[in-house]
N, CA, C and O atoms as CSV, one atom per row, in Angstrom:
chain,resi,resn,atom,element,x,y,z
A,1,MET,N,N,0.853,-1.176,0.000
A,1,MET,CA,C,0.000,0.000,0.000
A,1,MET,C,C,0.895,1.234,0.000
A,1,MET,O,O,1.938,1.267,0.653
A,2,LYS,N,N,0.475,2.215,-0.725
A,2,LYS,CA,C,1.276,3.426,-0.843
A,2,LYS,C,C,0.739,4.579,-0.012
A,2,LYS,O,O,1.444,5.556,0.243
A,3,THR,N,N,-0.507,4.460,0.406
A,3,THR,CA,C,-1.095,5.510,1.237
A,3,THR,C,C,-1.707,4.880,2.473
A,3,THR,O,O,-2.147,3.732,2.428
A,4,PRO,N,N,-1.742,5.612,3.573
A,4,PRO,CA,C,-2.376,5.072,4.783
A,4,PRO,C,C,-3.854,4.747,4.526
A,4,PRO,O,O,-4.502,5.369,3.684
A,5,ALA,N,N,-4.357,3.785,5.251
A,5,ALA,CA,C,-5.762,3.394,5.095
A,5,ALA,C,C,-6.290,2.860,6.411
A,5,ALA,O,O,-5.547,2.302,7.219
A,6,ILE,N,N,-7.573,3.039,6.608
A,6,ILE,CA,C,-8.286,2.448,7.741
A,6,ILE,C,C,-9.468,1.713,7.142
A,6,ILE,O,O,-10.299,2.297,6.448
A,7,ARG,N,N,-9.527,0.422,7.422
A,7,ARG,CA,C,-10.620,-0.391,6.893
A,7,ARG,C,C,-11.574,-0.734,8.028
A,7,ARG,O,O,-11.222,-1.524,8.904
A,8,PRO,N,N,-12.761,-0.165,8.034
A,8,PRO,CA,C,-13.711,-0.518,9.102
A,8,PRO,C,C,-14.200,-1.951,8.919
A,8,PRO,O,O,-14.353,-2.434,7.797
A,9,VAL,N,N,-14.437,-2.608,10.026
A,9,VAL,CA,C,-14.926,-3.979,9.984
A,9,VAL,C,C,-16.439,-3.984,9.795
A,9,VAL,O,O,-17.141,-3.140,10.352
A,10,ASP,N,N,-16.937,-4.930,9.012
A,10,ASP,CA,C,-18.366,-5.113,8.800
A,10,ASP,C,C,-18.730,-6.508,9.283
A,10,ASP,O,O,-18.595,-7.469,8.525
A,11,PRO,N,N,-19.194,-6.647,10.534
A,11,PRO,CA,C,-19.503,-7.977,11.077
A,11,PRO,C,C,-20.483,-8.778,10.215
A,11,PRO,O,O,-20.473,-10.008,10.246
A,12,ALA,N,N,-21.328,-8.086,9.448
A,12,ALA,CA,C,-22.288,-8.774,8.589
A,12,ALA,C,C,-21.607,-9.490,7.420
A,12,ALA,O,O,-22.232,-10.312,6.749
A,13,ALA,N,N,-20.343,-9.187,7.175
A,13,ALA,CA,C,-19.611,-9.823,6.081
A,13,ALA,C,C,-19.043,-11.190,6.466
A,13,ALA,O,O,-18.456,-11.877,5.630
A,14,GLU,N,N,-19.216,-11.587,7.730
A,14,GLU,CA,C,-18.738,-12.905,8.141
A,14,GLU,C,C,-19.454,-13.980,7.332
A,14,GLU,O,O,-20.665,-13.909,7.125
A,15,ALA,N,N,-18.687,-14.989,6.873
A,15,ALA,CA,C,-19.261,-16.047,6.037
A,15,ALA,C,C,-18.944,-17.417,6.615
A,15,ALA,O,O,-17.863,-17.639,7.161
A,16,TRP,N,N,-19.903,-18.337,6.490
A,16,TRP,CA,C,-19.695,-19.732,6.855
A,16,TRP,C,C,-18.969,-20.393,5.691
A,16,TRP,O,O,-19.317,-20.163,4.533
A,17,THR,N,N,-17.965,-21.212,5.986
A,17,THR,CA,C,-17.190,-21.850,4.928
A,17,THR,C,C,-17.373,-23.360,4.957
A,17,THR,O,O,-17.799,-23.926,5.963
A,18,GLU,N,N,-17.047,-24.006,3.841
A,18,GLU,CA,C,-17.096,-25.466,3.771
A,18,GLU,C,C,-16.081,-26.106,4.708
A,18,GLU,O,O,-16.175,-27.293,5.020
A,19,GLU,N,N,-15.119,-25.319,5.152
A,19,GLU,CA,C,-14.112,-25.788,6.106
A,19,GLU,C,C,-14.724,-26.000,7.494
A,19,GLU,O,O,-14.076,-26.566,8.374
A,20,ARG,N,N,-15.973,-25.547,7.695
A,20,ARG,CA,C,-16.735,-25.665,8.938
A,20,ARG,C,C,-16.367,-24.595,9.965
A,20,ARG,O,O,-16.340,-24.857,11.167
A,21,CYS,N,N,-16.086,-23.394,9.478
A,21,CYS,CA,C,-15.858,-22.274,10.392
A,21,CYS,C,C,-16.380,-20.995,9.756
A,21,CYS,O,O,-16.666,-20.949,8.559
A,22,HIS,N,N,-16.497,-19.971,10.565
A,22,HIS,CA,C,-16.926,-18.647,10.106
A,22,HIS,C,C,-15.664,-17.825,9.846
A,22,HIS,O,O,-14.729,-17.845,10.648
A,23,ILE,N,N,-15.639,-17.102,8.723
A,23,ILE,CA,C,-14.485,-16.272,8.374
A,23,ILE,C,C,-14.961,-14.842,8.099
A,23,ILE,O,O,-15.941,-14.617,7.389
A,24,LEU,N,N,-14.241,-13.894,8.678
A,24,LEU,CA,C,-14.473,-12.474,8.412
A,24,LEU,C,C,-13.151,-11.891,7.932
A,24,LEU,O,O,-12.215,-11.737,8.716
A,25,GLU,N,N,-13.077,-11.568,6.654
A,25,GLU,CA,C,-11.863,-10.959,6.098
A,25,GLU,C,C,-11.723,-9.553,6.666
A,25,GLU,O,O,-12.616,-8.721,6.506
A,26,LEU,N,N,-10.611,-9.295,7.326
A,26,LEU,CA,C,-10.346,-7.972,7.893
A,26,LEU,C,C,-9.472,-7.136,6.964
A,26,LEU,O,O,-9.643,-5.922,6.860
A,27,SER,N,N,-8.535,-7.800,6.293
A,27,SER,CA,C,-7.650,-7.117,5.355
A,27,SER,C,C,-7.146,-8.133,4.344
A,27,SER,O,O,-6.372,-9.031,4.676
A,28,ASN,N,N,-7.596,-7.980,3.106
A,28,ASN,CA,C,-7.163,-8.868,2.026
A,28,ASN,C,C,-7.420,-8.159,0.708
A,28,ASN,O,O,-8.526,-8.205,0.168
A,29,SER,N,N,-6.377,-7.497,0.192
A,29,SER,CA,C,-6.568,-6.727,-1.039
A,29,SER,C,C,-5.312,-6.748,-1.901
A,29,SER,O,O,-4.207,-6.923,-1.388
A,30,PRO,N,N,-5.478,-6.572,-3.199
A,30,PRO,CA,C,-4.332,-6.519,-4.099
A,30,PRO,C,C,-3.385,-5.359,-3.784
A,30,PRO,O,O,-2.207,-5.407,-4.137
A,31,GLU,N,N,-3.890,-4.328,-3.126
A,31,GLU,CA,C,-3.048,-3.186,-2.767
A,31,GLU,C,C,-2.054,-3.540,-1.659
A,31,GLU,O,O,-1.086,-2.811,-1.442
A,32,ASP,N,N,-2.286,-4.649,-0.959
A,32,ASP,CA,C,-1.397,-5.095,0.114
A,32,ASP,C,C,-1.151,-6.600,-0.065
A,32,ASP,O,O,-1.617,-7.400,0.746
A,33,PRO,N,N,-0.424,-6.991,-1.118
A,33,PRO,CA,C,-0.288,-8.406,-1.453
A,33,PRO,C,C,0.575,-9.218,-0.489
A,33,PRO,O,O,0.561,-10.448,-0.538
A,34,ALA,N,N,1.317,-8.556,0.374
A,34,ALA,CA,C,2.241,-9.266,1.258
A,34,ALA,C,C,1.551,-10.011,2.392
A,34,ALA,O,O,2.104,-10.974,2.924
A,35,VAL,N,N,0.337,-9.573,2.774
A,35,VAL,CA,C,-0.300,-10.160,3.956
A,35,VAL,C,C,-1.815,-10.030,3.867
A,35,VAL,O,O,-2.333,-9.097,3.252
A,36,SER,N,N,-2.519,-10.974,4.486
A,36,SER,CA,C,-3.962,-10.837,4.704
A,36,SER,C,C,-4.240,-11.234,6.147
A,36,SER,O,O,-3.502,-12.006,6.760
A,37,ILE,N,N,-5.337,-10.678,6.671
A,37,ILE,CA,C,-5.747,-10.961,8.045
A,37,ILE,C,C,-7.239,-11.270,8.032
A,37,ILE,O,O,-8.039,-10.502,7.498
A,38,ALA,N,N,-7.600,-12.394,8.622
A,38,ALA,CA,C,-9.006,-12.766,8.743
A,38,ALA,C,C,-9.271,-13.184,10.183
A,38,ALA,O,O,-8.389,-13.699,10.870
A,39,ARG,N,N,-10.511,-12.952,10.627
A,39,ARG,CA,C,-10.932,-13.475,11.927
A,39,ARG,C,C,-11.689,-14.766,11.659
A,39,ARG,O,O,-12.648,-14.791,10.888
A,40,ALA,N,N,-11.246,-15.836,12.307
A,40,ALA,CA,C,-11.922,-17.121,12.181
A,40,ALA,C,C,-12.659,-17.408,13.480
A,40,ALA,O,O,-12.209,-17.033,14.563
A,41,ARG,N,N,-13.803,-18.080,13.353
A,41,ARG,CA,C,-14.614,-18.419,14.530
A,41,ARG,C,C,-15.151,-19.831,14.341
A,41,ARG,O,O,-15.816,-20.138,13.351
A,42,ILE,N,N,-14.843,-20.684,15.323
A,42,ILE,CA,C,-15.293,-22.075,15.279
A,42,ILE,C,C,-16.252,-22.300,16.437
A,42,ILE,O,O,-15.938,-21.986,17.585
A,43,ASN,N,N,-17.420,-22.843,16.130
A,43,ASN,CA,C,-18.427,-23.115,17.149
A,43,ASN,C,C,-17.995,-24.260,18.059
A,43,ASN,O,O,-17.210,-25.113,17.646
A,44,PRO,N,N,-18.503,-24.288,19.301
A,44,PRO,CA,C,-18.162,-25.367,20.236
A,44,PRO,C,C,-18.450,-26.745,19.629
A,44,PRO,O,O,-19.479,-26.953,18.986
A,45,GLY,N,N,-17.529,-27.666,19.845
A,45,GLY,CA,C,-17.707,-29.034,19.382
A,45,GLY,C,C,-17.379,-29.277,17.918
A,45,GLY,O,O,-17.462,-30.417,17.459
A,46,VAL,N,N,-17.010,-28.247,17.175
A,46,VAL,CA,C,-16.744,-28.374,15.740
A,46,VAL,C,C,-15.244,-28.521,15.501
A,46,VAL,O,O,-14.431,-27.872,16.159
A,47,THR,N,N,-14.893,-29.379,14.555
A,47,THR,CA,C,-13.525,-29.526,14.076
A,47,THR,C,C,-13.507,-29.151,12.606
A,47,THR,O,O,-14.334,-29.632,11.831
A,48,THR,N,N,-12.572,-28.297,12.216
A,48,THR,CA,C,-12.492,-27.895,10.812
A,48,THR,C,C,-11.992,-29.068,9.969
A,48,THR,O,O,-11.449,-30.044,10.487
A,49,ARG,N,N,-12.187,-28.946,8.680
A,49,ARG,CA,C,-11.705,-29.959,7.743
A,49,ARG,C,C,-10.183,-29.876,7.632
A,49,ARG,O,O,-9.599,-28.799,7.757
A,50,TRP,N,N,-9.548,-31.026,7.396
A,50,TRP,CA,C,-8.128,-31.020,7.064
A,50,TRP,C,C,-7.958,-30.209,5.785
A,50,TRP,O,O,-8.715,-30.382,4.830
A,51,HIS,N,N,-6.968,-29.327,5.766
A,51,HIS,CA,C,-6.700,-28.524,4.579
A,51,HIS,C,C,-5.252,-28.046,4.610
A,51,HIS,O,O,-4.541,-28.245,5.595
A,52,ARG,N,N,-4.828,-27.417,3.522
A,52,ARG,CA,C,-3.497,-26.821,3.427
A,52,ARG,C,C,-3.576,-25.643,2.469
A,52,ARG,O,O,-4.487,-25.555,1.645
A,53,LEU,N,N,-2.615,-24.745,2.589
A,53,LEU,CA,C,-2.513,-23.611,1.674
A,53,LEU,C,C,-1.206,-23.726,0.906
A,53,LEU,O,O,-0.132,-23.736,1.507
A,54,HIS,N,N,-1.287,-23.812,-0.403
A,54,HIS,CA,C,-0.102,-23.914,-1.243
A,54,HIS,C,C,0.509,-22.530,-1.447
A,54,HIS,O,O,-0.172,-21.603,-1.884
A,55,GLY,N,N,1.789,-22.397,-1.129
A,55,GLY,CA,C,2.503,-21.140,-1.354
A,55,GLY,C,C,2.186,-20.040,-0.361
A,55,GLY,O,O,2.611,-18.901,-0.551
A,56,THR,N,N,1.449,-20.355,0.694
A,56,THR,CA,C,1.042,-19.352,1.680
A,56,THR,C,C,1.290,-19.884,3.086
A,56,THR,O,O,0.849,-20.981,3.426
A,57,ALA,N,N,1.996,-19.106,3.900
A,57,ALA,CA,C,2.201,-19.441,5.312
A,57,ALA,C,C,1.093,-18.792,6.135
A,57,ALA,O,O,0.585,-17.727,5.785
A,58,GLU,N,N,0.729,-19.446,7.225
A,58,GLU,CA,C,-0.299,-18.906,8.119
A,58,GLU,C,C,0.215,-18.844,9.543
A,58,GLU,O,O,1.068,-19.630,9.955
A,59,ARG,N,N,-0.323,-17.896,10.278
A,59,ARG,CA,C,-0.149,-17.831,11.721
A,59,ARG,C,C,-1.547,-17.695,12.304
A,59,ARG,O,O,-2.314,-16.825,11.891
A,60,TYR,N,N,-1.878,-18.544,13.251
A,60,TYR,CA,C,-3.132,-18.429,13.985
A,60,TYR,C,C,-2.803,-17.765,15.315
A,60,TYR,O,O,-1.970,-18.260,16.074
A,61,VAL,N,N,-3.449,-16.660,15.589
A,61,VAL,CA,C,-3.280,-15.961,16.859
A,61,VAL,C,C,-4.583,-16.159,17.634
A,61,VAL,O,O,-5.608,-15.574,17.284
A,62,ILE,N,N,-4.546,-16.973,18.673
A,62,ILE,CA,C,-5.758,-17.312,19.414
A,62,ILE,C,C,-6.174,-16.127,20.282
A,62,ILE,O,O,-5.389,-15.622,21.085
A,63,LEU,N,N,-7.428,-15.690,20.106
A,63,LEU,CA,C,-7.963,-14.550,20.851
A,63,LEU,C,C,-8.886,-14.965,21.985
A,63,LEU,O,O,-8.803,-14.425,23.088
A,64,GLU,N,N,-9.769,-15.928,21.716
A,64,GLU,CA,C,-10.778,-16.353,22.699
A,64,GLU,C,C,-11.034,-17.838,22.562
A,64,GLU,O,O,-10.926,-18.398,21.471
A,65,GLY,N,N,-11.373,-18.476,23.670
A,65,GLY,CA,C,-11.788,-19.868,23.650
A,65,GLY,C,C,-10.641,-20.839,23.830
A,65,GLY,O,O,-9.497,-20.454,24.073
A,66,ARG,N,N,-10.980,-22.102,23.704
A,66,ARG,CA,C,-10.025,-23.196,23.879
A,66,ARG,C,C,-10.163,-24.144,22.702
A,66,ARG,O,O,-11.256,-24.351,22.175
A,67,GLY,N,N,-9.034,-24.716,22.299
A,67,GLY,CA,C,-9.087,-25.627,21.176
A,67,GLY,C,C,-7.942,-26.606,21.160
A,67,GLY,O,O,-7.105,-26.649,22.062
A,68,ARG,N,N,-7.934,-27.395,20.097
A,68,ARG,CA,C,-6.868,-28.351,19.839
A,68,ARG,C,C,-6.494,-28.196,18.366
A,68,ARG,O,O,-7.348,-28.280,17.483
A,69,VAL,N,N,-5.205,-27.968,18.119
A,69,VAL,CA,C,-4.742,-27.792,16.755
A,69,VAL,C,C,-3.896,-28.991,16.352
A,69,VAL,O,O,-3.143,-29.538,17.158
A,70,GLU,N,N,-4.032,-29.388,15.103
A,70,GLU,CA,C,-3.204,-30.433,14.515
A,70,GLU,C,C,-2.530,-29.819,13.296
A,70,GLU,O,O,-3.195,-29.339,12.379
A,71,VAL,N,N,-1.187,-29.843,13.301
A,71,VAL,CA,C,-0.402,-29.219,12.239
A,71,VAL,C,C,0.709,-30.175,11.818
A,71,VAL,O,O,1.551,-30.553,12.633
A,72,GLY,N,N,0.709,-30.561,10.557
A,72,GLY,CA,C,1.766,-31.418,10.040
A,72,GLY,C,C,1.935,-32.676,10.871
A,72,GLY,O,O,0.962,-33.354,11.201
A,73,ASP,N,N,3.186,-32.981,11.206
A,73,ASP,CA,C,3.502,-34.183,11.977
A,73,ASP,C,C,3.533,-33.952,13.482
A,73,ASP,O,O,3.829,-34.875,14.241
A,74,LEU,N,N,3.233,-32.742,13.921
A,74,LEU,CA,C,3.235,-32.469,15.367
A,74,LEU,C,C,2.083,-33.207,16.035
A,74,LEU,O,O,1.040,-33.403,15.412
A,75,PRO,N,N,2.249,-33.620,17.288
A,75,PRO,CA,C,1.109,-34.205,18.002
A,75,PRO,C,C,0.050,-33.130,18.241
A,75,PRO,O,O,0.383,-31.947,18.323
A,76,PRO,N,N,-1.230,-33.525,18.356
A,76,PRO,CA,C,-2.271,-32.543,18.656
A,76,PRO,C,C,-1.890,-31.732,19.884
A,76,PRO,O,O,-1.312,-32.260,20.834
A,77,ARG,N,N,-2.219,-30.441,19.859
A,77,ARG,CA,C,-1.803,-29.538,20.940
A,77,ARG,C,C,-2.960,-28.648,21.362
A,77,ARG,O,O,-3.669,-28.096,20.521
A,78,LYS,N,N,-3.146,-28.511,22.675
A,78,LYS,CA,C,-4.160,-27.589,23.200
A,78,LYS,C,C,-3.688,-26.159,22.980
A,78,LYS,O,O,-2.502,-25.856,23.114
A,79,VAL,N,N,-4.642,-25.275,22.637
A,79,VAL,CA,C,-4.325,-23.860,22.455
A,79,VAL,C,C,-5.379,-23.010,23.156
A,79,VAL,O,O,-6.525,-23.421,23.336
A,80,GLY,N,N,-4.953,-21.811,23.543
A,80,GLY,CA,C,-5.847,-20.860,24.192
A,80,GLY,C,C,-5.367,-19.448,23.919
A,80,GLY,O,O,-4.398,-19.251,23.186
A,81,PRO,N,N,-6.037,-18.461,24.503
A,81,PRO,CA,C,-5.719,-17.063,24.237
A,81,PRO,C,C,-4.238,-16.739,24.396
A,81,PRO,O,O,-3.600,-17.100,25.385
A,82,GLY,N,N,-3.717,-16.047,23.387
A,82,GLY,CA,C,-2.319,-15.640,23.381
A,82,GLY,C,C,-1.402,-16.587,22.635
A,82,GLY,O,O,-0.299,-16.197,22.252
A,83,ASP,N,N,-1.834,-17.831,22.415
A,83,ASP,CA,C,-0.992,-18.783,21.682
A,83,ASP,C,C,-0.941,-18.409,20.204
A,83,ASP,O,O,-1.907,-17.886,19.649
A,84,VAL,N,N,0.202,-18.686,19.577
A,84,VAL,CA,C,0.390,-18.462,18.151
A,84,VAL,C,C,0.812,-19.778,17.518
A,84,VAL,O,O,1.749,-20.429,17.980
A,85,VAL,N,N,0.119,-20.161,16.464
A,85,VAL,CA,C,0.408,-21.395,15.738
A,85,VAL,C,C,1.024,-21.005,14.395
A,85,VAL,O,O,0.414,-20.254,13.633
A,86,TRP,N,N,2.232,-21.508,14.093
A,86,TRP,CA,C,2.914,-21.240,12.823
A,86,TRP,C,C,2.653,-22.411,11.891
A,86,TRP,O,O,2.899,-23.562,12.250
A,87,ILE,N,N,2.148,-22.115,10.679
A,87,ILE,CA,C,1.810,-23.154,9.709
A,87,ILE,C,C,2.535,-22.845,8.401
A,87,ILE,O,O,2.152,-21.916,7.690
A,88,PRO,N,N,3.573,-23.610,8.076
A,88,PRO,CA,C,4.308,-23.369,6.833
A,88,PRO,C,C,3.442,-23.637,5.599
A,88,PRO,O,O,2.438,-24.344,5.694
A,89,PRO,N,N,3.814,-23.086,4.454
A,89,PRO,CA,C,3.070,-23.362,3.218
A,89,PRO,C,C,2.985,-24.870,2.951
A,89,PRO,O,O,3.963,-25.597,3.121
A,90,GLY,N,N,1.811,-25.321,2.534
A,90,GLY,CA,C,1.603,-26.710,2.166
A,90,GLY,C,C,1.425,-27.674,3.314
A,90,GLY,O,O,1.279,-28.874,3.081
A,91,CYS,N,N,1.431,-27.195,4.549
A,91,CYS,CA,C,1.353,-28.047,5.726
A,91,CYS,C,C,-0.111,-28.392,6.053
A,91,CYS,O,O,-0.929,-27.481,6.184
A,92,PRO,N,N,-0.463,-29.677,6.187
A,92,PRO,CA,C,-1.834,-30.034,6.552
A,92,PRO,C,C,-2.158,-29.550,7.968
A,92,PRO,O,O,-1.303,-29.534,8.854
A,93,GLN,N,N,-3.418,-29.157,8.150
A,93,GLN,CA,C,-3.829,-28.562,9.419
A,93,GLN,C,C,-5.327,-28.693,9.632
A,93,GLN,O,O,-6.103,-28.807,8.683
A,94,ARG,N,N,-5.710,-28.674,10.898
A,94,ARG,CA,C,-7.115,-28.534,11.279
A,94,ARG,C,C,-7.158,-28.091,12.727
A,94,ARG,O,O,-6.193,-28.254,13.473
A,95,MET,N,N,-8.305,-27.521,13.115
A,95,MET,CA,C,-8.483,-26.963,14.456
A,95,MET,C,C,-9.826,-27.437,14.996
A,95,MET,O,O,-10.820,-27.464,14.270
A,96,ALA,N,N,-9.850,-27.810,16.271
A,96,ALA,CA,C,-11.080,-28.229,16.940
A,96,ALA,C,C,-11.374,-27.278,18.085
A,96,ALA,O,O,-10.466,-26.866,18.806
A,97,ASN,N,N,-12.641,-26.931,18.254
A,97,ASN,CA,C,-13.069,-26.154,19.414
A,97,ASN,C,C,-13.428,-27.153,20.505
A,97,ASN,O,O,-14.406,-27.891,20.385
A,98,THR,N,N,-12.633,-27.174,21.567
A,98,THR,CA,C,-12.856,-28.110,22.670
A,98,THR,C,C,-13.554,-27.456,23.859
A,98,THR,O,O,-13.782,-28.097,24.885
A,99,GLY,N,N,-13.891,-26.179,23.713
A,99,GLY,CA,C,-14.502,-25.443,24.806
A,99,GLY,C,C,-16.015,-25.339,24.678
A,99,GLY,O,O,-16.631,-25.995,23.838
A,100,THR,N,N,-16.599,-24.501,25.527
A,100,THR,CA,C,-18.050,-24.307,25.541
A,100,THR,C,C,-18.471,-22.987,24.898
A,100,THR,O,O,-19.663,-22.714,24.758
A,101,ALA,N,N,-17.493,-22.172,24.509
A,101,ALA,CA,C,-17.753,-20.900,23.820
A,101,ALA,C,C,-17.024,-20.939,22.480
A,101,ALA,O,O,-16.202,-21.824,22.242
A,102,ASP,N,N,-17.324,-19.984,21.608
A,102,ASP,CA,C,-16.652,-19.925,20.312
A,102,ASP,C,C,-15.143,-19.828,20.486
A,102,ASP,O,O,-14.655,-19.165,21.401
A,103,LEU,N,N,-14.408,-20.496,19.598
A,103,LEU,CA,C,-12.960,-20.369,19.500
A,103,LEU,C,C,-12.710,-19.315,18.425
A,103,LEU,O,O,-13.108,-19.496,17.274
A,104,VAL,N,N,-12.058,-18.222,18.791
A,104,VAL,CA,C,-11.850,-17.090,17.884
A,104,VAL,C,C,-10.356,-16.846,17.739
A,104,VAL,O,O,-9.624,-16.780,18.727
A,105,PHE,N,N,-9.914,-16.712,16.489
A,105,PHE,CA,C,-8.496,-16.449,16.253
A,105,PHE,C,C,-8.315,-15.659,14.969
A,105,PHE,O,O,-9.175,-15.658,14.089
A,106,LEU,N,N,-7.164,-14.983,14.884
A,106,LEU,CA,C,-6.784,-14.307,13.655
A,106,LEU,C,C,-5.988,-15.279,12.807
A,106,LEU,O,O,-5.154,-16.021,13.327
A,107,ALA,N,N,-6.237,-15.282,11.511
A,107,ALA,CA,C,-5.437,-16.041,10.553
A,107,ALA,C,C,-4.675,-15.006,9.733
A,107,ALA,O,O,-5.258,-14.270,8.937
A,108,VAL,N,N,-3.370,-14.964,9.941
A,108,VAL,CA,C,-2.510,-13.999,9.256
A,108,VAL,C,C,-1.743,-14.773,8.192
A,108,VAL,O,O,-0.967,-15.670,8.520
A,109,CYS,N,N,-1.953,-14.434,6.916
A,109,CYS,CA,C,-1.368,-15.170,5.803
A,109,CYS,C,C,-0.336,-14.326,5.068
A,109,CYS,O,O,-0.540,-13.136,4.826
A,110,THR,N,N,0.794,-14.978,4.711
A,110,THR,CA,C,1.796,-14.332,3.875
A,110,THR,C,C,2.213,-15.302,2.775
A,110,THR,O,O,2.580,-16.437,3.079
A,111,PRO,N,N,2.167,-14.891,1.499
A,111,PRO,CA,C,1.505,-13.683,1.041
A,111,PRO,C,C,0.010,-13.788,1.298
A,111,PRO,O,O,-0.459,-14.776,1.863
A,112,ARG,N,N,-0.730,-12.782,0.890
A,112,ARG,CA,C,-2.156,-12.737,1.203
A,112,ARG,C,C,-2.883,-13.981,0.707
A,112,ARG,O,O,-2.494,-14.587,-0.292
A,113,PHE,N,N,-3.944,-14.352,1.419
A,113,PHE,CA,C,-4.739,-15.524,1.063
A,113,PHE,C,C,-5.453,-15.293,-0.259
A,113,PHE,O,O,-6.076,-14.254,-0.477
A,114,LEU,N,N,-5.349,-16.273,-1.126
A,114,LEU,CA,C,-6.124,-16.324,-2.371
A,114,LEU,C,C,-6.816,-17.687,-2.413
A,114,LEU,O,O,-6.193,-18.693,-2.073
A,115,PRO,N,N,-8.086,-17.747,-2.819
A,115,PRO,CA,C,-8.801,-19.024,-2.834
A,115,PRO,C,C,-8.074,-20.130,-3.604
A,115,PRO,O,O,-8.201,-21.302,-3.252
A,116,ALA,N,N,-7.323,-19.784,-4.635
A,116,ALA,CA,C,-6.614,-20.797,-5.433
A,116,ALA,C,C,-5.558,-21.531,-4.611
A,116,ALA,O,O,-5.148,-22.629,-4.988
A,117,ALA,N,N,-5.110,-20.954,-3.503
A,117,ALA,CA,C,-4.085,-21.599,-2.660
A,117,ALA,C,C,-4.691,-22.691,-1.781
A,117,ALA,O,O,-3.961,-23.555,-1.295
A,118,TYR,N,N,-5.991,-22.675,-1.568
A,118,TYR,CA,C,-6.657,-23.588,-0.636
A,118,TYR,C,C,-6.787,-24.976,-1.248
A,118,TYR,O,O,-7.218,-25.120,-2.392
A,119,ALA,N,N,-6.414,-25.995,-0.482
A,119,ALA,CA,C,-6.607,-27.381,-0.903
A,119,ALA,C,C,-7.243,-28.154,0.237
A,119,ALA,O,O,-6.677,-28.243,1.326
A,120,ASP,N,N,-8.423,-28.715,-0.014
A,120,ASP,CA,C,-9.111,-29.527,0.970
A,120,ASP,C,C,-8.353,-30.835,1.140
A,120,ASP,O,O,-7.920,-31.437,0.157
A,121,GLY,N,N,-8.193,-31.274,2.377
A,121,GLY,CA,C,-7.469,-32.504,2.645
A,121,GLY,C,C,-8.354,-33.691,2.922
A,121,GLY,O,O,-7.858,-34.759,3.282
A,122,GLU,N,N,-9.673,-33.530,2.762
A,122,GLU,CA,C,-10.596,-34.620,3.067
A,122,GLU,C,C,-11.312,-35.146,1.842
A,122,GLU,O,O,-12.188,-36.003,1.960
A,123,ASP,N,N,-10.956,-34.648,0.661
A,123,ASP,CA,C,-11.588,-35.121,-0.575
A,123,ASP,C,C,-11.049,-36.476,-0.967
A,123,ASP,O,O,-11.463,-37.035,-1.982
């Protein structure tokens, strides 16, 4: 981006995905191709689908709730507020909400998330 910008959030833009979570894109534009930021929300008792992003690294920054993340060959790991999960490009992953409230986290992607990078791991 060449000029400063403030992007107001529109909670009504949150969308349910086939991955089994709610996604609200906070920043994802061609003007800032280096990074995208989305808020993800997983309902209690739900586990997302196995998936991977080709050519895109992700960081999950846990904001609220409790969960269990599975990334690559690592053993499943409990996560909670303040934890950061690093997911290299092409690494299989999924997240489960193990708590009684929504599991909310930021998904920070570099370069920015593009739908063509997404590959479902359960097909």
